[in-house]
C-alpha positions in Angstrom: -5.1 -7.7 -81.1 -6.2 -4.0 -80.8 -9.7 -5.4 -81.3 -9.5 -8.0 -78.9 -8.1 -5.8 -76.1 -10.9 -3.2 -76.9 -13.9 -5.5 -76.8 -12.4 -6.7 -73.0 -12.3 -2.9 -72.3 -16.1 -2.6 -73.3 -16.8 -5.7 -71.7 -15.7 -4.4 -68.6 -17.4 -0.9 -69.0 -20.4 -2.6 -69.4 -20.0 -4.9 -66.5 -19.4 -2.3 -63.9 -22.2 0.1 -65.2 -24.3 -2.8 -64.5 -23.0 -3.3 -61.0 -23.6 0.4 -60.1 -26.8 0.5 -61.1 -27.5 -2.9 -59.1 -26.4 -1.0 -56.3 -28.5 2.0 -56.8 -31.6 -0.1 -57.6 -30.8 -1.9 -54.2 -30.0 1.8 -52.7 -33.6 3.4 -53.6 -35.2 -0.5 -52.7 -36.7 -0.8 -56.7 -38.6 -3.7 -57.0 -36.8 -6.6 -58.1 -38.9 -6.1 -61.6 -37.1 -3.3 -62.5 -34.9 -3.9 -65.2 -31.8 -3.0 -65.6 -30.5 -2.4 -69.2 -27.2 -0.9 -70.6 -27.1 0.0 -74.0 -24.2 1.3 -76.3 -24.3 3.7 -78.7 -25.3 7.5 -79.5 -26.7 8.4 -76.2 -30.1 10.7 -77.0 -30.6 8.1 -80.2 -30.1 4.8 -77.9 -32.4 6.1 -75.2 -34.9 7.0 -77.9 -34.9 3.5 -79.5 -34.8 2.0 -76.0 -37.9 4.0 -74.7 -39.4 3.4 -77.9 -39.1 -0.4 -78.0 -40.2 -0.8 -74.6 -43.3 1.4 -75.3 -42.0 3.8 -72.4 -45.0 6.0 -70.7 -42.0 8.3 -69.4 -38.0 8.8 -69.2 -36.7 10.1 -66.6 -32.9 11.9 -67.1 -30.3 13.2 -65.0 -28.9 16.5 -66.2 -26.1 18.9 -64.7 -25.4 22.5 -65.4 -25.1 23.2 -68.8 -22.0 24.5 -70.1 -21.0 26.6 -73.7 -21.2 23.4 -75.8 -24.3 22.1 -74.5 -25.7 25.7 -75.6 -24.6 25.8 -79.3 -25.0 21.7 -79.9 -27.5 21.0 -77.2 -27.2 18.0 -74.7 -28.7 14.6 -74.4 -31.6 15.7 -71.9 -32.3 18.4 -74.4 -32.3 16.3 -77.7 -34.5 13.7 -75.8 -37.1 16.1 -75.0 -37.0 17.1 -78.1 -37.9 13.8 -79.6 -39.7 11.7 -77.1 -42.3 10.4 -78.0 -43.8 10.3 -74.3 -43.0 11.9 -71.3 -39.9 12.7 -70.0 -38.6 14.2 -66.2 -35.5 15.9 -65.9 -33.6 15.9 -62.8 -31.1 18.6 -62.2 -28.2 17.5 -60.1 -28.0 20.0 -57.0 -25.0 22.5 -57.1 -21.6 20.9 -56.6 -23.0 17.4 -56.3 -20.6 15.0 -59.0 
C-alpha cells in the first residue's frame, strides 16, 4: 500500500515538472524540437549522466546564493561544473528572486 501511494506521488511530481517545463518552453519561444526530459536520481550525477548520454555541448543550470551547507558539502552546480565533460553555463538568480 505504501509503495503504490509513493508511486502515485512520484508520477504526479513528474507530471507537474513536465508541465512546468512546457510552460517555460512556450514562454521563451523555444523551438518544437527542444526536448523536455524529466529524470529522477542524485541531481548532479543524473545531470552528468544525461549530458554524457546525449553528447551535450553545454549544460545550463540555475543557481542560488550559496549557503553554509553549500560551502561545506558543495552545491549541485559546483559538482556539475567540476565533473562535466562539456561547457557549463551557470545562471545566477537575481537577489530576492525565487
